[in-house]
C-alpha positions as CSV (number, residue, x, y, z in Angstrom):
1,M,195.2,37.4,24.2
2,S,194.1,34.1,26.0
3,A,192.3,31.9,23.8
4,G,188.7,32.3,23.5
5,T,189.0,36.3,24.6
6,L,187.7,38.2,21.5
7,Q,188.8,41.6,21.3
8,R,187.6,44.0,19.0
9,V,190.8,45.1,16.6
10,H,190.6,48.2,14.0
11,V,192.8,46.5,11.1
12,P,194.3,49.6,9.1
13,G,192.7,50.6,6.3
14,G,189.5,49.1,7.3
15,P,186.2,50.7,8.4
16,V,186.7,52.6,12.1
17,P,184.4,50.5,14.5
18,A,181.4,52.6,15.4
19,R,181.4,54.2,19.1
20,R,178.2,54.9,20.4
21,S,177.3,58.3,21.7
22,W,176.8,58.5,25.4
23,P,175.4,62.2,24.8
24,R,173.1,60.9,22.0
25,R,172.1,57.6,24.4
26,V,170.9,60.2,27.1
27,A,168.8,61.9,25.4
28,R,167.3,59.8,24.2
29,R,166.2,58.3,27.5
30,L,165.4,61.6,29.0
31,G,163.2,62.1,25.6
32,A,161.2,58.8,26.1
33,L,161.1,59.4,30.2
34,A,159.5,62.9,29.2
35,T,157.5,61.4,27.1
36,V,156.1,58.8,29.4
37,L,155.6,61.7,32.0
38,V,153.7,64.0,29.7
39,V,151.3,61.3,28.7
40,L,150.7,60.4,32.2
41,G,150.3,64.2,33.2
42,V,147.6,64.0,30.2
43,A,145.8,61.2,31.7
44,V,146.0,62.2,35.2
45,V,144.5,65.9,33.8
46,G,141.6,63.5,31.7
47,V,140.8,61.3,34.9
48,G,140.7,64.4,37.2
49,W,139.0,66.9,35.0
50,V,136.0,64.2,35.2
51,R,136.0,63.6,38.7
52,T,136.5,67.3,39.8
53,P,133.0,68.7,40.2
54,A,131.7,71.7,37.8
55,V,132.2,75.1,39.7
56,D,128.8,77.0,38.6
57,D,127.7,76.8,42.2
58,A,130.9,78.4,43.8
59,A,128.4,81.8,44.5
60,A,126.3,80.1,46.1
61,R,128.9,77.9,48.4
62,V,130.2,81.2,49.3
63,A,127.2,82.7,50.4
64,A,126.4,79.7,52.1
65,H,129.7,80.0,54.2
66,L,128.8,83.8,55.1
67,A,125.3,82.4,56.2
68,E,126.4,80.0,58.0
69,N,128.7,82.6,60.0
70,G,126.2,85.3,60.0
71,A,128.4,87.5,58.0
72,P,127.5,90.0,55.4
73,A,128.6,89.6,52.1
74,L,131.0,92.4,50.2
75,Q,128.8,95.4,49.3
76,V,131.6,98.1,48.0
77,E,134.6,98.2,46.6
78,P,137.8,97.0,48.6
79,A,140.2,100.0,48.9
80,P,142.8,100.2,46.3
81,A,145.4,100.0,48.9
82,F,144.0,96.9,50.4
83,V,143.8,95.2,47.0
84,Q,147.3,95.7,45.8
85,A,149.0,94.7,49.0
86,L,146.8,91.4,48.9
87,L,147.8,90.6,45.1
88,A,151.3,91.6,46.1
89,T,151.6,89.1,48.7
90,E,149.4,86.3,47.4
91,D,149.1,86.3,44.2
92,A,150.7,88.8,41.6
93,G,150.0,87.5,38.6
94,F,145.9,86.9,39.1
95,A,145.1,89.2,36.5
96,H,147.2,87.6,33.8
97,H,147.4,83.6,34.7
98,P,144.3,81.6,34.2
99,G,143.9,80.3,37.6
100,V,147.1,78.7,38.2
101,S,150.6,79.2,37.4
102,P,152.6,77.5,34.9
103,T,155.1,76.2,37.6
104,G,152.5,76.2,40.4
105,A,150.5,73.3,37.9
106,V,154.4,71.9,37.6
107,R,154.6,71.8,41.3
108,A,151.3,70.2,42.1
109,F,151.0,67.5,39.7
110,W,155.0,66.5,40.7
111,G,153.8,66.5,44.6
112,L,150.8,64.4,43.4
113,L,153.2,62.1,41.8
114,S,155.7,62.5,44.8
115,G,153.6,62.3,47.5
116,T,154.9,65.9,49.0
117,D,153.4,68.9,49.1
118,Q,155.0,71.9,46.7
119,G,153.3,74.5,47.7
120,G,153.0,78.0,45.6
121,S,149.1,78.3,45.2
122,T,147.3,81.0,43.5
123,L,144.4,82.8,44.9
124,V,142.4,81.2,42.7
125,Q,143.8,78.0,43.5
126,Q,143.1,78.7,47.3
127,L,139.8,79.5,46.7
128,A,138.5,76.4,45.2
129,K,140.5,74.3,48.2
130,N,138.1,76.3,50.5
131,V,135.3,76.0,48.6
132,Y,135.2,72.8,47.6
133,L,138.1,70.7,49.4
134,D,137.2,71.7,52.9
135,G,140.6,73.5,52.9
136,E,142.2,69.9,52.4
137,N,146.0,70.2,51.5
138,G,147.7,67.3,50.8
139,P,149.2,66.6,47.3
140,V,146.0,65.0,45.9
141,Q,144.1,67.9,46.7
142,K,146.8,70.4,45.7
143,A,146.2,68.7,41.8
144,E,142.4,68.8,42.6
145,A,143.1,72.5,43.2
146,V,144.5,73.1,40.1
147,L,141.9,71.7,38.0
148,L,139.1,73.5,39.8
149,A,141.0,76.9,39.5
150,L,141.0,76.4,36.0
151,K,137.4,75.7,35.8
152,L,136.9,78.7,38.2
153,D,138.4,80.9,36.0
154,A,137.0,80.0,33.2
155,A,133.4,80.6,34.6
156,Y,134.1,83.7,36.1
157,S,135.7,87.6,35.9
158,K,138.5,88.3,38.1
159,D,136.1,90.9,40.1
160,D,134.3,87.8,40.9
161,L,136.8,85.8,41.7
162,L,138.3,88.5,44.0
163,R,135.3,88.9,45.5
164,M,134.3,85.3,46.5
165,Y,138.1,85.1,47.7
166,L,137.2,88.3,49.8
167,D,134.2,87.2,51.3
168,N,135.0,83.3,51.8
169,G,138.2,84.0,53.5
170,Y,138.8,84.1,57.1
171,Y,140.6,87.1,59.1
172,G,141.1,85.7,61.9
173,H,139.6,86.4,65.5
174,G,136.4,85.1,64.3
175,F,136.2,87.0,61.2
176,V,134.4,85.7,58.2
177,G,134.7,87.6,54.9
178,L,136.2,91.1,54.9
179,P,133.0,93.5,55.9
180,A,133.2,91.5,58.9
181,A,137.0,91.7,59.4
182,T,136.8,95.3,58.5
183,A,134.7,96.3,60.9
184,G,135.3,94.1,63.6
185,Y,139.3,95.1,63.8
186,F,139.0,98.7,62.6
187,G,135.2,99.6,62.4
188,V,135.3,100.9,59.0
189,P,134.0,99.7,55.8
190,P,136.2,97.7,53.5
191,D,136.5,100.8,50.8
192,Q,138.1,103.3,54.1
193,L,140.9,101.1,55.2
194,S,144.4,102.9,55.5
195,W,147.5,101.8,54.2
196,A,148.5,100.6,57.6
197,Q,145.2,98.6,57.8
198,A,145.4,97.1,54.6
199,T,148.7,96.0,54.8
200,L,148.0,94.4,58.2
201,L,145.3,93.0,57.3
202,A,146.3,91.5,53.6
203,G,149.2,89.3,55.9
204,L,146.7,87.5,57.7
205,F,145.6,85.1,54.9
206,Q,148.3,82.7,55.3
207,A,147.7,82.3,58.7
208,P,144.8,84.3,60.3
209,T,144.9,83.0,63.8
210,A,149.2,83.3,64.4
211,Y,148.6,86.8,63.2
212,D,145.9,87.8,64.9
213,P,146.6,91.4,65.7
214,L,144.4,91.6,68.9
215,V,146.3,88.4,70.2
216,H,149.5,88.5,68.8
217,P,150.7,92.1,67.7
218,D,154.3,91.5,67.4
219,L,154.1,88.6,65.0
220,A,151.4,90.6,62.9
221,A,153.9,93.8,62.9
222,Q,156.2,91.3,61.5
223,R,153.7,90.0,58.6
224,Q,152.8,93.4,57.8
225,A,156.5,94.4,57.1
226,H,156.7,91.0,54.6
227,V,153.7,92.8,53.0
228,L,155.5,96.5,52.9
229,D,158.6,94.7,51.5
230,R,156.3,92.8,48.6
231,L,155.2,96.3,47.7
232,V,158.1,97.6,47.7
233,D,159.5,94.7,45.3
234,A,156.3,95.3,43.1
235,G,157.1,99.3,42.4
236,V,153.4,100.4,44.4
237,L,155.4,102.0,47.2
238,T,158.7,103.3,47.6
239,R,161.3,102.2,50.7
240,V,160.6,105.7,52.2
241,R,156.5,105.6,52.0
242,A,156.9,101.9,53.3
243,D,158.7,102.6,56.2
244,T,156.0,105.1,57.0
245,I,153.6,103.3,56.8
246,A,155.0,100.8,59.2
247,T,155.1,103.4,61.5
248,E,150.8,104.2,61.8
249,D,148.7,103.1,64.2
250,W,146.2,100.5,63.0
251,G,143.6,101.9,64.8
252,L,142.0,98.7,66.2
253,V,139.1,98.9,67.9
254,S,137.8,95.0,68.8
255,S,138.9,93.7,72.1
């Protein structure tokens, strides 16, 4: 050992030098990081809750949107097939979550912090985005949509939220609102949709122009197949029944 160099030496019979446990160090650091993220998240939610608008005018905004487009509001209960197809495809947990899913909320706020779009919006978040955020879909708007969705779910019943979503939706080919879409595509009211029509229409929400069945029937059929797969996964339809529906005529009447 060279002069001036110190080494820790264990003296026989003496105390064993304490060793730092790296798992404990990592755990402490992770715990501290988690605490910081929780505090930051609470602060973001608090500020965002104050900055986002109240939602008591949501129904009026949807009605104004319909009026601007000369479209009728939904006056009847949609065919159960359409509701099942829509929820299986867009938001399977709609009946149970408080406007957002826990994983979706985490993704939205992580997207805000990271500056990336994490996806995973619920039906109510989509409604909030379209009604209050002009359809903007960046990370900041995603986080705002989470807070607005929580407000909407607290202020309205699930039936009211679904009705607003269907009234406010764009279905391609210039059709705004479910009644205009069912009349324009099929010549029937929303409560008389067949399974083939319901599964086709439910698939349009993701990209109504791209899946317009009058312009892109092949893409619309592919999207319908995805909706049918989701219904099979959800136990609503058997594989045999879904395959049969996929072969049925849509009964399109518009051109």
